[in-house]
N, C-alpha and C positions, 0 to 999 in steps of 0.2 A: 392651445391658443396662448400666444406670448403675451406679455404685459403691454407691448405696444398696440397690438390688435384690440385688446380689452380696452385701453384707454381711448383709442380711435372710436370704437363702438359706443362707449359712454358718452363721448363728446358728441358724436353724431345724433345719438338719441336725445340728449339734452337740446341740441339745435332743433331737432324736428318738433319736440314738445313746445319750444318757444314759438315755432312757426304755427303750430296748431292753435295755441292760445291766442296768438294774434288774429289768426283766421277766424276763430270762434267769436272773438270780441267784434270784429268787423261784420260778420254775418248776423249776429244777434242784434246789432245796431241797425243795420240795413233792413232786416226783417221787421223789426219793431217800428221803424219810421215809415214803412210803406204806406199805411193807412193815411198818415198825415199828408204825404205828398200826393197820394191818390185824390184826396179831397181838395187840397189847395195848390197843388202843382209846385213849380218852382218859385211861384210868387210867395210861397211860405217864407223863403229866405229874405225877401225885401219888404214883406208886410209888417207894418207896426201896430196891427190890431191884435189884441189878446182878450177875448171875451169867452170865459168858461161857462156861460149861462146855457143850460140844457135847452136844445132844439134851436139855439141861436149861436152855437159854437163857432168861433172864428180864431185862428191862432197865426201869429207871425213871429219870426226869430229876430227881426231887425233891432227891436229895442235892447235885446240881450247881447246881440253881436257888438252893437255900438257901445254898450256899457263895458263889455269885456275888453275891447280894443282901447277904449279911452283910459280906462283905470290901469291897464297893463302898460301902455306906452307911457302914461304919466309917471307910474311907479319907477320904470326903467330910467326915464330922464331924471327923476329926483335921486335915485340911488347911484347913477353913474359917477358924479364927481366925488361923492363921499366913499363909495367902495374903491374907486381907482386910486384916490389919495391915501387911503388906508393900506391898500396893497403895496404901494410904493414904500410907505412907511415900514411896513413889515418885511418886504422883500428886498429892499434896497438900503435905505437910509439907517435903519437900526437892525439890520439882519443879524441874527445870531445873539443878540443882547438879551438880557433877562426881561427888559421891558417888552421886547417883541414876542418873546415866548409867552408871557402873561397875556398880552393883548391878543396873540394868535389863539390861545387856549379859550379865551372869551368869545372870540369870533366863532370858533368851531362849536362852542356850546350854544351860542345864539342860533346858529344854523340848524341845530337839532331840535329846537323848541317847537312843540306842536302848534299848528296854526290856531287852534282854539285859544291858547294861552295869549297869543298876539291879540286875537279878537277881544278877549276880556280886557286886557290892557288898553286896547283902543277904546273900548266902550266905556270903562270906568275912569281913565285918565285923559285920553286924547279927546274924547268927545266933549267932556265938561269944559276943557281948556279952549276948545274951538267955540263953544257956546259963550264962554266970557269975552271971546275976542269978537263976538258978533256974527258968527257964521249962521246962516239961515237953516231952516229945516230941523231945528233942534239938534244940530251937530251931526246929522245924517247926510249922506250924499257921496257923490263921486270924489270929492276932495279928501275927506277923511279916509275913505276906502283906499285911495291912491297912496296917502301917506303910510297907512299900516302895511300895504303891499310893498312899498319901497323899504320900510324897515325890515320886512321879512326876507327880502332878496339881497340886501346889503351884505350880510354875513356870507351868504352862498357865493355871490360874485366875488367878494373879497378873497375868500378862501382859494377859489379857483385861480383868480388873477395872480394871487401871491406865489402860489405854486409854479406857475408859468414864468413869473419874473425871476424866481430864484434859480431857474433853469437856464437862464441866459449864460453862455460861456464866460468865464472870467477873463479869458485871453482877450475877448472883444473889448471889454471895458478897460483893461490895462493898456491896450493898444491905443484907445482913444485918450486916456490920461497922459500917455507918453507924448502924444502929439500937442498937449497943452489944453485939451478940453476941460471945461468946468464940469462940476457935478451935474448941473442942470442940463448941460449939452450932451453928456453921457446918457442921461436918462431918456431924452427926447430924440437923440440921434442915433443911439445904440440899442438901449434896452427896449424901448417901446416898439420900434420897427421889428426888432428880433422877436418879440413876444407878441405881437399884435394879433396873429391868427388865433393864438390860444386865448387871449383876452377877449376877443370878439366871440369866441366859442363859448366862453364862460357867461358872457352877457346874453347870448342866445339861450342858454340853458336856463338862466335866471328868468328871462322873458317868458319861456315856456312854463316855468313854475308859476309866475304870476297869472298867466292866461287861465290855468286850471284851479286856481286857489278858491276855496269854497267858503269855509266857516268864517274866517276873519273879515272877508269881504261882505258875507251875509249879515253879519252883525253891525255893519257901519253904513252900508250903501243905501239904505232906505227902503229897498225892495219894492220899487215902484215899476209897474210893467209899462213903462214908456221910455221913449228916447229921451235922454237927459236934456234939459232945456239950457243948461249951462254947466260949467265945470263945478259949480257950487250946488247943482240941482241934485235931486234924488234920481235913482235909477236902478238897474239890476244887471246881473251878469249872467252868462250862460250856466255857469256852475252853480250860482246861488239860486236861480229860479228852479233848477232841478232839485236842489237840496230842499228848498221850501215847499214845493208843490208835489213832489214825486210820491210821497207816502199817501196821499189822499186822491191821487189821479187814477182815472180808469178810461177805457174806451179811447176816443179821439184825443182827449187831452193827454193821456199817457203816451200815445204815439208821438204827439207833438213834443213832449218833453225828451223822448228817445231821439227824436229827429234832431233836436237841439244838441243832444250829446253827440250824435253823429257829426254834426257840423263843427262842434268844438274839436273833436278828433281830427277832422280834415284840416281845420285851420292850424292846429298844432303841427300836423305833419307837413303842412305847405311851409310854415315858418321854419321848421328844423331843416327842411330840404333846401330853402333859400339861404339859410345860414351856412350850410355845407358848401354851397356854391361860392358864397362870399369868401369863405375861409380859403377855399382852393384858389381863388383869384388873387388872394393877398399872400399866399405862400410864395 
């Protein structure tokens, strides 16, 4: 057997293993969530009742779906102008300079910090600051959770966007400059249109990370099992309720938590698929 056949066999085996792992994850989630859907049906998805009292158990995923979507969308909106501006700074305005290299290294470092560290910073620094500014609920809630999520995904989105911006061919920019275009015109008429599919992909990946974030959100969101009353109210996300209650859960409650995990898996898959369609249309 020559080296090409060996390489082909190894690559095929690796691909099969990945498929088996993905299939095993889906199977275990579906199997574990069957009791919850048998008891509550599809109303489990839009029910907002969460009552773990034995013999009166009733579970619904809507409060956690709402908390997840609200915090993730808010984090993306907060992070977008900051990460986009920083990526232009690194990838175009100060590209190749010592300042850009130092700042780029810091961005990469921040992207690799564990989420629990962000959570600790949010709890001991951001939360007291928001309390001093008069935020209700002792500084817990959707708003601080969204801020900490935004801070977490800014380095991730910035790093991806910077890489895409630096890949725009120099010939395109030089042609625009030769026609008398200003720096700003080159950025928004040449660089951004050329790199937009990659930039959008970076933000979709960042949004996916925000959807599944657990520890940092758990430490700040307030962990209230209800639909948030306002942007400054307390709530819970799909990931945080699983992290908080999975260890002590059994029976129907355990199945309900697994069903929430399955829904989170499906939501993430839908968003990623929608992102791919958007990127294809933008190319």
